[in-house]
ZADO-1210 file (C-alpha; in nm, 4 decimals, padded with zeros to 6 digits):
<atoms>
<atom x="00.0000" y="00.0000" z="00.0000" code="UNK" pos="1"/>
<atom x="00.1296" y="00.3466" z="-00.0884" code="UNK" pos="2"/>
<atom x="00.1955" y="00.6376" z="00.1406" code="UNK" pos="3"/>
<atom x="-00.0749" y="00.8822" z="00.2360" code="UNK" pos="4"/>
<atom x="-00.0320" y="01.1709" z="-00.0050" code="UNK" pos="5"/>
<atom x="-00.2489" y="01.4281" z="00.1706" code="UNK" pos="6"/>
<atom x="-00.0247" y="01.4560" z="00.4778" code="UNK" pos="7"/>
<atom x="00.3186" y="01.6107" z="00.5104" code="UNK" pos="8"/>
<atom x="00.6020" y="01.4538" z="00.7121" code="UNK" pos="9"/>
<atom x="00.4613" y="01.6112" z="01.0312" code="UNK" pos="10"/>
<atom x="00.1106" y="01.4737" z="00.9774" code="UNK" pos="11"/>
<atom x="-00.0398" y="01.8037" z="00.8623" code="UNK" pos="12"/>
<atom x="-00.3075" y="01.7958" z="00.5941" code="UNK" pos="13"/>
<atom x="-00.2083" y="01.9308" z="00.2536" code="UNK" pos="14"/>
<atom x="-00.3321" y="01.9384" z="-00.1008" code="UNK" pos="15"/>
<atom x="-00.1129" y="01.7230" z="-00.3219" code="UNK" pos="16"/>
<atom x="00.1109" y="01.9283" z="-00.5536" code="UNK" pos="17"/>
<atom x="00.0392" y="01.8120" z="-00.9090" code="UNK" pos="18"/>
<atom x="00.2130" y="02.1015" z="-01.0852" code="UNK" pos="19"/>
<atom x="00.4913" y="01.8805" z="-01.2258" code="UNK" pos="20"/>
<atom x="00.2502" y="01.6316" z="-01.3821" code="UNK" pos="21"/>
<atom x="00.1590" y="01.6444" z="-01.7510" code="UNK" pos="22"/>
<atom x="-00.1917" y="01.7262" z="-01.8637" code="UNK" pos="23"/>
<atom x="-00.3664" y="01.4160" z="-01.9959" code="UNK" pos="24"/>
<atom x="-00.7206" y="01.3334" z="-02.0948" code="UNK" pos="25"/>
<atom x="-00.9090" y="01.1983" z="-01.7945" code="UNK" pos="26"/>
<atom x="-01.2465" y="01.0238" z="-01.8001" code="UNK" pos="27"/>
<atom x="-01.4314" y="00.8664" z="-01.5087" code="UNK" pos="28"/>
<atom x="-01.7650" y="00.6864" z="-01.4909" code="UNK" pos="29"/>
<atom x="-01.9469" y="00.6297" z="-01.1623" code="UNK" pos="30"/>
<atom x="-02.2785" y="00.4575" z="-01.0989" code="UNK" pos="31"/>
<atom x="-02.5281" y="00.4165" z="-00.8198" code="UNK" pos="32"/>
<atom x="-02.8898" y="00.3111" z="-00.7750" code="UNK" pos="33"/>
<atom x="-03.1983" y="00.4231" z="-00.5885" code="UNK" pos="34"/>
<atom x="-03.4853" y="00.1860" z="-00.5193" code="UNK" pos="35"/>
<atom x="-03.8421" y="00.3203" z="-00.5076" code="UNK" pos="36"/>
<atom x="-04.1796" y="00.1659" z="-00.4344" code="UNK" pos="37"/>
<atom x="-04.4198" y="00.1101" z="-00.7243" code="UNK" pos="38"/>
<atom x="-04.6247" y="00.4238" z="-00.6561" code="UNK" pos="39"/>
<atom x="-04.3168" y="00.6477" z="-00.6609" code="UNK" pos="40"/>
<atom x="-04.1748" y="00.4764" z="-00.9704" code="UNK" pos="41"/>
<atom x="-04.5017" y="00.5254" z="-01.1610" code="UNK" pos="42"/>
<atom x="-04.5144" y="00.8910" z="-01.0538" code="UNK" pos="43"/>
<atom x="-04.1575" y="00.9443" z="-01.1793" code="UNK" pos="44"/>
<atom x="-04.2219" y="00.7692" z="-01.5108" code="UNK" pos="45"/>
<atom x="-04.5575" y="00.9454" z="-01.5564" code="UNK" pos="46"/>
<atom x="-04.3989" y="01.2834" z="-01.4737" code="UNK" pos="47"/>
<atom x="-04.6448" y="01.3306" z="-01.1891" code="UNK" pos="48"/>
<atom x="-04.3983" y="01.4381" z="-00.9190" code="UNK" pos="49"/>
<atom x="-04.5096" y="01.7801" z="-00.7935" code="UNK" pos="50"/>
<atom x="-04.1518" y="01.9147" z="-00.7850" code="UNK" pos="51"/>
<atom x="-04.1092" y="01.8610" z="-01.1608" code="UNK" pos="52"/>
<atom x="-03.9560" y="01.6174" z="-01.4084" code="UNK" pos="53"/>
<atom x="-03.7352" y="01.4027" z="-01.1866" code="UNK" pos="54"/>
<atom x="-03.4903" y="01.3007" z="-01.4579" code="UNK" pos="55"/>
<atom x="-03.4322" y="01.6534" z="-01.5856" code="UNK" pos="56"/>
<atom x="-03.3887" y="01.8047" z="-01.2403" code="UNK" pos="57"/>
<atom x="-03.1648" y="01.5202" z="-01.1173" code="UNK" pos="58"/>
<atom x="-02.9553" y="01.5462" z="-01.4327" code="UNK" pos="59"/>
<atom x="-02.8891" y="01.9154" z="-01.3747" code="UNK" pos="60"/>
<atom x="-02.8306" y="01.8577" z="-01.0021" code="UNK" pos="61"/>
<atom x="-02.5734" y="01.5855" z="-01.0747" code="UNK" pos="62"/>
<atom x="-02.3822" y="01.8065" z="-01.3158" code="UNK" pos="63"/>
<atom x="-02.3933" y="02.1018" z="-01.0764" code="UNK" pos="64"/>
<atom x="-02.2762" y="01.8767" z="-00.7925" code="UNK" pos="65"/>
<atom x="-01.9824" y="01.7484" z="-00.9957" code="UNK" pos="66"/>
<atom x="-01.8814" y="02.1060" z="-01.0754" code="UNK" pos="67"/>
<atom x="-01.8771" y="02.1851" z="-00.7010" code="UNK" pos="68"/>
<atom x="-01.6858" y="01.8737" z="-00.5954" code="UNK" pos="69"/>
<atom x="-01.3844" y="02.0674" z="-00.4668" code="UNK" pos="70"/>
<atom x="-01.6175" y="02.2674" z="-00.2387" code="UNK" pos="71"/>
<atom x="-01.7479" y="01.9465" z="-00.0828" code="UNK" pos="72"/>
<atom x="-01.4420" y="01.7187" z="-00.0563" code="UNK" pos="73"/>
<atom x="-01.1543" y="01.8602" z="00.1497" code="UNK" pos="74"/>
<atom x="-00.8207" y="01.8836" z="-00.0366" code="UNK" pos="75"/>
<atom x="-00.9843" y="01.7946" z="-00.3695" code="UNK" pos="76"/>
<atom x="-00.8360" y="01.9867" z="-00.6625" code="UNK" pos="77"/>
<atom x="-01.0538" y="02.2323" z="-00.8537" code="UNK" pos="78"/>
<atom x="-01.0926" y="02.0839" z="-01.2020" code="UNK" pos="79"/>
<atom x="-01.2312" y="02.2305" z="-01.5208" code="UNK" pos="80"/>
<atom x="-01.4840" y="01.9793" z="-01.6502" code="UNK" pos="81"/>
<atom x="-01.4733" y="01.9573" z="-02.0277" code="UNK" pos="82"/>
<atom x="-01.7667" y="01.7197" z="-02.0330" code="UNK" pos="83"/>
<atom x="-02.0291" y="01.6171" z="-01.7795" code="UNK" pos="84"/>
<atom x="-02.3062" y="01.3693" z="-01.8450" code="UNK" pos="85"/>
<atom x="-02.5692" y="01.2209" z="-01.6151" code="UNK" pos="86"/>
<atom x="-02.7752" y="00.9356" z="-01.7596" code="UNK" pos="87"/>
<atom x="-03.0438" y="00.7082" z="-01.6179" code="UNK" pos="88"/>
<atom x="-03.1373" y="00.3446" z="-01.6580" code="UNK" pos="89"/>
<atom x="-03.4733" y="00.2280" z="-01.5223" code="UNK" pos="90"/>
<atom x="-03.5631" y="-00.1240" z="-01.4146" code="UNK" pos="91"/>
<atom x="-03.9325" y="-00.0890" z="-01.3398" code="UNK" pos="92"/>
<atom x="-03.9694" y="-00.4484" z="-01.2222" code="UNK" pos="93"/>
<atom x="-03.7026" y="-00.4011" z="-00.9531" code="UNK" pos="94"/>
<atom x="-03.8079" y="-00.0441" z="-00.8716" code="UNK" pos="95"/>
<atom x="-03.4563" y="00.0725" z="-00.9553" code="UNK" pos="96"/>
<atom x="-03.3281" y="00.3903" z="-01.1129" code="UNK" pos="97"/>
<atom x="-02.9579" y="00.3674" z="-01.1908" code="UNK" pos="98"/>
<atom x="-02.7563" y="00.6863" z="-01.2354" code="UNK" pos="99"/>
<atom x="-02.4545" y="00.6801" z="-01.4675" code="UNK" pos="100"/>
<atom x="-02.2249" y="00.9811" z="-01.4181" code="UNK" pos="101"/>
<atom x="-01.9509" y="01.0428" z="-01.6749" code="UNK" pos="102"/>
<atom x="-01.6995" y="01.3241" z="-01.6341" code="UNK" pos="103"/>
<atom x="-01.4181" y="01.4314" z="-01.8639" code="UNK" pos="104"/>
<atom x="-01.1298" y="01.6759" z="-01.8328" code="UNK" pos="105"/>
<atom x="-00.7837" y="01.7468" z="-01.9640" code="UNK" pos="106"/>
<atom x="-00.5621" y="01.7965" z="-01.6630" code="UNK" pos="107"/>
<atom x="-00.3079" y="01.6842" z="-01.4079" code="UNK" pos="108"/>
<atom x="-00.5402" y="01.4845" z="-01.1831" code="UNK" pos="109"/>
<atom x="-00.8366" y="01.2541" z="-01.2305" code="UNK" pos="110"/>
<atom x="-01.2099" y="01.3145" z="-01.2288" code="UNK" pos="111"/>
<atom x="-01.3128" y="01.0130" z="-01.0189" code="UNK" pos="112"/>
<atom x="-01.4378" y="01.2285" z="-00.7320" code="UNK" pos="113"/>
<atom x="-01.6377" y="01.4466" z="-00.9706" code="UNK" pos="114"/>
<atom x="-01.8022" y="01.1402" z="-01.1264" code="UNK" pos="115"/>
<atom x="-01.8847" y="00.9958" z="-00.7836" code="UNK" pos="116"/>
<atom x="-02.0169" y="01.3301" z="-00.6602" code="UNK" pos="117"/>
<atom x="-02.2313" y="01.3711" z="-00.9723" code="UNK" pos="118"/>
<atom x="-02.3875" y="01.0273" z="-00.9240" code="UNK" pos="119"/>
<atom x="-02.4435" y="01.0848" z="-00.5525" code="UNK" pos="120"/>
<atom x="-02.6053" y="01.4259" z="-00.5939" code="UNK" pos="121"/>
<atom x="-02.8330" y="01.3026" z="-00.8745" code="UNK" pos="122"/>
<atom x="-02.9457" y="01.0144" z="-00.6501" code="UNK" pos="123"/>
<atom x="-03.0041" y="01.2480" z="-00.3554" code="UNK" pos="124"/>
<atom x="-03.2058" y="01.4768" z="-00.5810" code="UNK" pos="125"/>
<atom x="-03.4294" y="01.1849" z="-00.6844" code="UNK" pos="126"/>
<atom x="-03.4770" y="01.1010" z="-00.3175" code="UNK" pos="127"/>
<atom x="-03.5678" y="01.4603" z="-00.2342" code="UNK" pos="128"/>
<atom x="-03.8168" y="01.4864" z="-00.5172" code="UNK" pos="129"/>
<atom x="-03.9911" y="01.1570" z="-00.4337" code="UNK" pos="130"/>
<atom x="-03.9805" y="01.1507" z="-00.0532" code="UNK" pos="131"/>
<atom x="-04.3426" y="01.2691" z="-00.0206" code="UNK" pos="132"/>
<atom x="-04.4504" y="00.9408" z="-00.1831" code="UNK" pos="133"/>
<atom x="-04.1864" y="00.6952" z="-00.0579" code="UNK" pos="134"/>
<atom x="-03.9768" y="00.7579" z="00.2521" code="UNK" pos="135"/>
<atom x="-03.8385" y="00.4012" z="00.2347" code="UNK" pos="136"/>
<atom x="-03.6328" y="00.4662" z="-00.0795" code="UNK" pos="137"/>
<atom x="-03.2743" y="00.3583" z="-00.0457" code="UNK" pos="138"/>
<atom x="-02.9564" y="00.4384" z="-00.2317" code="UNK" pos="139"/>
<atom x="-02.7080" y="00.1601" z="-00.3017" code="UNK" pos="140"/>
<atom x="-02.3809" y="00.0725" z="-00.4656" code="UNK" pos="141"/>
<atom x="-02.2380" y="00.4122" z="-00.5540" code="UNK" pos="142"/>
<atom x="-01.8985" y="00.3257" z="-00.6986" code="UNK" pos="143"/>
<atom x="-01.6408" y="00.4028" z="-00.9641" code="UNK" pos="144"/>
<atom x="-01.7153" y="00.1923" z="-01.2696" code="UNK" pos="145"/>
<atom x="-01.4302" y="00.3006" z="-01.4975" code="UNK" pos="146"/>
<atom x="-01.1528" y="00.5543" z="-01.5278" code="UNK" pos="147"/>
<atom x="-00.9161" y="00.6402" z="-01.8080" code="UNK" pos="148"/>
<atom x="-00.5916" y="00.8358" z="-01.8038" code="UNK" pos="149"/>
<atom x="-00.3310" y="00.9401" z="-01.5555" code="UNK" pos="150"/>
<atom x="-00.0244" y="00.7863" z="-01.3987" code="UNK" pos="151"/>
<atom x="-00.2111" y="00.4913" z="-01.2465" code="UNK" pos="152"/>
<atom x="-00.3583" y="00.3992" z="-01.5859" code="UNK" pos="153"/>
<atom x="-00.7001" y="00.2735" z="-01.6798" code="UNK" pos="154"/>
<atom x="-00.9349" y="00.1029" z="-01.4364" code="UNK" pos="155"/>
<atom x="-01.2480" y="-00.1051" z="-01.4828" code="UNK" pos="156"/>
<atom x="-01.4561" y="-00.2185" z="-01.1862" code="UNK" pos="157"/>
<atom x="-01.5332" y="-00.5421" z="-01.3643" code="UNK" pos="158"/>
<atom x="-01.2122" y="-00.7375" z="-01.4194" code="UNK" pos="159"/>
<atom x="-01.1169" y="-00.7806" z="-01.7794" code="UNK" pos="160"/>
<atom x="-01.3759" y="-00.5332" z="-01.9035" code="UNK" pos="161"/>
<atom x="-01.2427" y="-00.3042" z="-02.1736" code="UNK" pos="162"/>
<atom x="-01.2797" y="00.0732" z="-02.1454" code="UNK" pos="163"/>
<atom x="-01.6388" y="00.1192" z="-02.2582" code="UNK" pos="164"/>
<atom x="-01.6688" y="00.4877" z="-02.1766" code="UNK" pos="165"/>
<atom x="-02.0071" y="00.6470" z="-02.2045" code="UNK" pos="166"/>
<atom x="-01.8957" y="01.0031" z="-02.2648" code="UNK" pos="167"/>
<atom x="-01.9673" y="01.1226" z="-02.6186" code="UNK" pos="168"/>
</atoms>
């Protein structure tokens, strides 16, 4: 296991200095799911949620959240996002809405935290918009699915899976 990079030799917190690193294209995809009861799912799909179109609002919330990642995560670098995409996959039978968050930049550090933040905020937005109907909703399995670029190389959550990046 490597050393902790966010502490100096005296144990003080610090932001990692990435100024010597080269700019490279960075892409990260994160996913997570929220499970709703049938009434809430039908209200979402029928666009009957009083707060508005759940998918549109959650999409904007996820992108806005990713853009504010460095305000939320201590010592996280401020990154210019060159692409931000929030997509949804619905499994009505299971009562599941999956959020797929894809972030892209050209820089010295990765966009994993931005992708994870985007997915998390989109899921929390769905919860907020639907809580009047279903307070038993639950969010599960928020995780990094894939990343591309940087010193540590490419990563795929599923072993052996090639880099199938969703950003267009």
